[in-house]
TINUTOR-232303 format. One record per atom (N, C-alpha, C): residue in one letter; x, y, z. Coordinates in steps of 0.05 Angstrom, whole numbers, plus 5000, padded with zeros to 4 digits. Atoms other than C-alpha are relative to their C-alpha. Layout:
N
AXYZ;...
END
This chain:
305
M498450154981;M113513805270;M498650005027;T501350034973;T110613545335;T502149945021;A498050044978;A114313575401;A499049775017;T500650234982;T114412955444;T501050065028;V499349954972;V114413005519;V500549735013;T499350254987;T117912455556;T499650035030;P500549974972;P115612325627;P502649985017;A497750004982;A120512455683;A500349735013;P499650264987;P123611835712;P499350025029;A500750014972;A121011625779;A502549995017;P497650004983;P125811755837;P500549725010;A499150274992;A129711145855;A499949985030;T500250064971;T128610845923;T502449835008;K497850154990;K134110575965;K499249715006;P500750284995;P134309825970;P499649955030;G500550084972;G131409536034;G498250195014;K501849814988;K127010146048;K497550034984;S502549975015;S119710216029;S499450304996;S500649735006;S117210855997;S497650105016;T502349924984;T111010866040;T500850015029;R499449964972;R111111096112;R499049775017;P500950234985;P110810516161;P497750085019;R502349954983;R104310466199;R500749915029;R499550074972;R104210446275;R498749735006;S501050264994;S103409746300;S497850015021;T502350004982;T096609636332;T500449785022;A499650224981;A099109006367;A501450105025;T498549904977;T103809396412;T498450205016;S501649794986;S098809956430;S497649885013;R502450114989;R092909506444;R500349915029;P499850084971;P095509206510;P500150255018;S499849774983;S097209896537;S497350145003;V502749884998;V090210156520;V498349835019;I501650174982;I087109556555;I500850045029;I499149964972;I091409666617;I499050265011;V500849744991;V089910406621;V497050015005;T502950004997;T082510296610;T499149845024;S500750164976;S082209756663;S500650155025;L499349844977;L085710206713;L497950225005;L502049794998;L080810766698;L497349895010;V502550134991;V074910296707;V500149935029;V499750074972;V077610056774;V499850265017;V500149754985;V078610776798;V497150115000;A502849905001;A071610976774;A498249845018;L501650174982;L068510386811;L500650065029;Y499249944973;Y072410566873;Y498550255011;F501449754992;F069111256874;F497049984997;L502850015006;L062311076846;L498449805017;I501450204984;I060610456887;I498950105026;P501149884975;P060010826954;P497650184995;V502249825006;V055611346921;V497549844992;Y502350175007;Y051210806891;Y498849875025;W501150124975;W050610466959;W498450205016;V501549794985;V048411126991;V497350044987;V502549955014;V043111226937;V498149775006;V501750234995;V040510516947;V499149995029;A500750014972;A040710557023;A498050215008;A501949794993;A036911207024;A497149944991;T502750085009;T031010866989;T498749795018;K501050224984;K030110347044;K499250095028;S500749974972;S026810317111;S502149865017;T498050124983;T030710087172;T499949694998;E500350295003;E027909377165;E501249904974;D499050085026;D029509337091;D503150044998;L497149955001;L036509617103;L501649765009;F498550224989;F038508997142;F498949734989;S501150255009;S034008477109;S500249964970;T499750035029;T035408607035;T502950044992;H497249975010;H041708616992;H500850295000;G499149734997;G045909227004;G500250164975;F499549865025;F047009386931;F497649984981;W502350005017;W039909296906;W497650115015;F502349864988;F033309646918;F498149805013;A502050174986;A028109376966;A497350024986;P502649995013;P021009216944;P498450265007;T501349754992;T018509826983;T501950234996;F498449765006;F021110486956;F499350225020;S500549814978;S021810947017;S501650254999;L498249775002;L026211496990;L498650265009;W501349744994;W021112066994;W499250015030;D500650014971;D018911847064;D502450065016;N497549954985;N026111837088;N500950294998;L499149725003;L027712517059;L498150195014;G501949834985;G021312807089;G500649995030;K499350024972;K023412547157;K502650165006;V497549864996;V030412837148;V499550305002;L500449725001;L027813527131;L498250115023;S502049924979;S022413537186;S500849935028;Y499350094974;Y026013207244;Y501050235018;D499049814980;D027113637306;D499650294990;G500549735009;G023914257275;G501650084975;G498449945023;G028114207211;G502850075006;I497349944993;I034814197244;I502049944978;F498250065022;F037913877182;F500350234981;I499949765018;I036214497141;I501950205012;Q498249824987;Q039914917192;Q502949904997;W497450105004;W045914457188;W500950044971;F499449965028;F045614497112;F500850294994;L499349725004;L045615257113;L502650075013;N497449954987;N051415257162;N502349904983;S497950105018;S055414817115;S500450174976;V499849825023;V053815267057;V501550265008;L498549774991;L056315857098;L502949945004;Y497250074995;Y062615517122;Y501549944974;A498650095024;A064415197055;A500050214978;G500249815022;G061815717006;G501650265005;V498649754993;V064316357040;V502949945005;G497350064993;G070516027067;G501749934975;A498650075024;A072515727000;A500450244981;L499849775017;L071116366962;L502250205010;L498049814989;L075216817009;L502849875000;A497450145000;A080716297016;A501350004972;T499049995028;T081416266940;T501050284993;Y499149725006;Y081817026935;Y502650065014;F497649954985;F087017076989;F502449844990;A497850165012;A091116506959;A500950124974;A499349885025;A090916836891;A501650265004;A498549764995;A093117506919;A502849955011;G497450074989;G098717206960;G501949874980;G498350135020;G101216756905;G500950194977;Y499349805021;Y101017316853;Y502150195011;A498049814989;A104917786900;A502749865003;L497550144997;L110217266915;L501349934974;A498950075026;A111017106842;A501050244984;K499549775018;K111117806811;K501350245013;Y498849784986;Y113918266864;Y502649925013;E497450054988;E121118306886;E500250155026;F499749874974;F122018446960;F501749825017;R498250144983;R126718247015;R498449805017;G501350214984;G124917597050;G497849854986;R502150135014;R120417346995;R500149705002;N499650294999;N123316646994;N499549905029;L500450084973;L123116617070;L497049995006;V502950014996;V115716797070;V498849774986;F501150225015;F114216287017;F500749735013;G499350254986;G118115747054;G498449965025;T501650024976;T114415897118;T497149914993;I502750085008;I107715847083;I500049724989;L499850275010;L109915217047;L500249805022;G499950174977;G111414917114;G497349945012;G502750044990;G104115007132;G498649774986;V501250225014;V102314487079;V500649745015;L499250244986;L106113967120;L498749965027;V501250014974;V102314117184;V497149914997;P502850095002;P095813707190;P498150185015;G501949834987;G089514067209;G499349925029;T500550094973;T088513627270;T502050105020;A498049904981;A095013877300;A499650285009;T500449724994;T092714597299;T497250055012;A502749964991;A085514487322;A499950085030;L500049944971;L087014487397;L501250275006;P499049734995;P091515107396;P498050214990;L502049815009;L086215467355;L497750025019;F502249994981;F080915277405;F500850165025;L499149844977;L085015557462;L500250304994;L499849725009;L086316197423;L497350124997;F502749895004;F079116287403;F498450025026;S501349984974;S076816147474;S500850255015;Q499149764987;Q081116717500;Q498850254986;L501149785015;L078317167445;L497050015002;G502950014998;G071116967460;G498749924974;L501250085026;L070116667390;L499349714999;A500850285000;A069315937410;A497049975000;N502850065003;N062615627395;N498550234986;T501249815017;T061116157343;T500649924971;Y499450055028;Y060916167267;Y502950074993;W497349915007;W067616527266;W502149785007;S498150204992;S071115947301;S500549794978;V499750185022;V069915507240;V500750144974;L499749855025;L069916037186;L502850124997;L497449875001;L076416397203;L502349814992;P497950185008;P081015787200;P499749904971;S500450095027;S077915607133;S500950204979;L499149805019;L080416257101;L502949974993;V497150045006;V087616007101;V500449754985;S499450245017;S089915537046;S502950014991;P497250005008;P097515427044;P500449864973;F499750135026;F096714936986;F499050184978;G501149825021;G092415436948;G502050224993;L498149805005;L097615976957;L502449894984;F497850135015;F103115506934;F499349964971;L500850055028;L099215306872;L499850264985;C500349745014;C097516036855;C502750134994;R497349895005;R104816246862;R501349864976;I498850155022;I107215696816;I498650064973;Y501549945024;Y101715836766;Y500450284990;S499449725008;S103016586767;S502750024987;Q497449995013;Q110316476751;Q500049894972;A500050135026;A108616036692;A498250144980;T502049905019;T102716406661;T499750304999;V500349715000;V102417136682;V502550134989;D497749885013;D107017486633;D500650285011;S499249744989;S111018066661;S499650234980;S500449795020;S110218446595;S497250115002;L502749914997;L102718486606;L499850195024;I500049834977;I103818776675;I501350274995;E498649755007;E108819296649;E498350174981;A501849855018;A104019486593;A497750135015;A502249884984;A098419596643;A501050235017;R498949784984;R102920016686;R500550254983;L499549785018;L104820446627;L497350144993;D502649895005;D097420546614;D498750145024;G500949864976;G096620816684;G498249845019;A501650174982;A093120226717;A501449965026;S498850054974;S094120126791;S500649715003;E499350284995;E097019496820;E497649835007;L502450154993;L090419286849;L498249944975;R501650045025;R086919386782;R501449794982;I498650195016;I092318996746;I499549715010;F500450264989;F091418416794;F497149904994;H502850085004;H083818416786;H499349954970;T500750025028;T083618506710;T501849804985;I498150175015;I089718106688;I500649755016;G499250234984;G092017666745;G497949805005;L502150194994;L085417366765;L499049864975;R501050135025;R083417236693;R502049794990;V498050205009;V089916876676;V500049765020;L499850214979;L089616486742;L497449845002;T502650134998;T082616216727;T500249705005;P499950294994;P084515466724;P501049945028;A499050044973;A088515516788;A498050085021;L502149914981;L082915896823;L497849805002;V502150204999;V077815376804;V501049765016;T498950234985;T082414826830;T500150065029;V499949934971;V083615186896;V497350015012;F502849984989;F076215336904;F498849725005;L501250274997;L074214606893;L501349855023;F498650144978;F079514346941;F499050115026;Q500949884976;Q077414846994;Q497149935006;L502850054997;L070014726982;L499649715011;V500350284991;V070613966990;V501249975027;G498750034974;G075514027048;G498350115023;I501649874979;I071114507088;I497449865004;W502650144999;W064614147071;W500349735015;N499650264987;N067513477095;N501550025027;N498549974975;N071213777155;N498349925024;Y501550104977;Y069213427219;Y501450075026;F498649974975;F074713507271;F499950285011;L499949724991;L075114267273;L497350085012;P502649934987;P067514367284;P499549845026;L500450164976;L067613807335;L501450135024;V498549874978;V072914177376;V498850285006;M500849724996;M070114877366;M497150045010;L502949944996;L062514797371;L498849815021;S501650154981;S058014567427;S497050044996;D502849945005;D051414867403;D499249864974;S500950155024;S047714407355;S498950174978;E501049825021;E044815007319;E502250104982;L497749915015;L051815167294;L501449774985;Y498750235012;Y053514457270;Y499950024970;P500350065029;P055314327198;P498849734995;I501350255006;I052513727162;I501649765011;T498450234992;T058313267179;T499749945030;L500350044971;L057713377254;L497249925008;G502750074995;G050213347253;G499349714993;L500550285008;L050012687215;L501449805019;N498750174981;N055112387262;N498549995027;N501649994976;N050712607320;N497649814997;W502150195005;W044912227289;W500949715000;L498950285002;L049211617275;L500649895028;S499450104973;S051211577348;S497649925016;Q502550074986;Q043911477368;Q498649764988;V501450225013;V042310887323;V499849755018;D500150244982;D043610377379;D497450005016;R502449994984;R037710627420;R497550074984;L502249935018;L033410897363;L500749924972;P499250105027;P034110477299;P498950184978;E501049835022;E030010987259;E502050214991;F498049815009;F036111427258;F501649904977;Y498850105025;Y038810967204;Y498850144976;E501349875022;E033711257157;E500850294998;L499249725000;L035411967178;L502950034990;T497149985008;T042911847169;T500449954971;T499650065028;T042611527101;T498750214982;G501249785016;G037712047075;G501550255002;G498449764997;G041912607103;G502649994984;V497650035016;V048212327071;V499550044971;L500749965028;L044712307004;L499750294993;L500349715005;L042713037010;L502650155002;S497549854995;S049613237033;S501949994976;I498250035022;I053112986970;I499050154975;I501149875023;I048513356922;I501450274994;P498749745007;P051714056929;P502849964989;L497350045010;L058813786918;L499949904971;S500250105028;S056513416855;S499250224981;I500849775017;I053114046828;I502450184995;A497749825003;A059314466842;A502149884981;M498150125018;M063813966806;M499150024971;V501049995028;V059313946744;V500050284990;V500249725009;V058314696741;V502850124995;L497449885002;L065614886752;L501949864981;Q498250155017;Q068514356706;Q500650154974;R499649865026;R067514776643;R501850245004;F498249784994;F071015366676;F502949905004;W497450134996;W076614896695;W501449954973;R498850075026;R077714666623;R500350254983;G499949765017;G076015326589;G502150205008;G498049814991;G080815726632;G502849924995;L497250085005;L086915326612;L501350174979;T498949835021;T087815776551;T499350295003;E500949734997;E084616406577;E502350175011;G498049814991;G089316996585;G502849934990;A497450075010;A095016666546;A501150224982;V498649805017;V100117116512;V500749874973;K499550115027;K100416996437;K502150164986;
END
């Protein structure tokens, strides 16, 4: 005797419904993709066209700068001659301005980021009286423009004997109300209190907990604050203009504006200005490219699983 196996009946489908999952309509998503892509292209052009113009202008002599098309190269390529003039003019004063900007922006951004991280971490993880009042006062500093505090700072530093010194530009750069605000919000969202309690049970000090746990978890916020401070201090013009009178202490922004103010009587300063502007944007571009991977990689670093 042989047994027969009958196949199981296929499950019945409800009338009016297909058994296959409906596919997403490409007709409805295509316009949104086109709109978003178009907006991104417009934003990219908005930022890249001025940089492209600077690169093209730095390759031209003063005559070619006004006799050729602004967005295309001249027949004579004068980039290396222009950069040589920039670096050698007035005994290499541009190199001194460059080093001053590195000092102001590099040291200022680094210390400002550390202080913002420490303050934001403390306001987020420690309970003490007046914490909200302190945070509200610091948050009010975000609303105060830097130009409004430049003159009071100059009067204060003049009484202290710090005007026309490196400290007059460096000390105000160490304060970042926005950075402290960002670090406090990020600490509340990412720094888990259980990690802090576990470290305390292991005998770690509060300072060690902040350096080993807090700073590591705050990596994306720290990179953001550092980049904002670096760009802000590097491009700062009004504060050095108020504080400094010695050209040896000028940053790049103030020095280039000094060259630009002389183009009416000496047209060759056009070549110096365009070449100096090209050199001034290189450090910021390098910093953005180098720190971008830390920005993205730190988004998951220190997460509690």
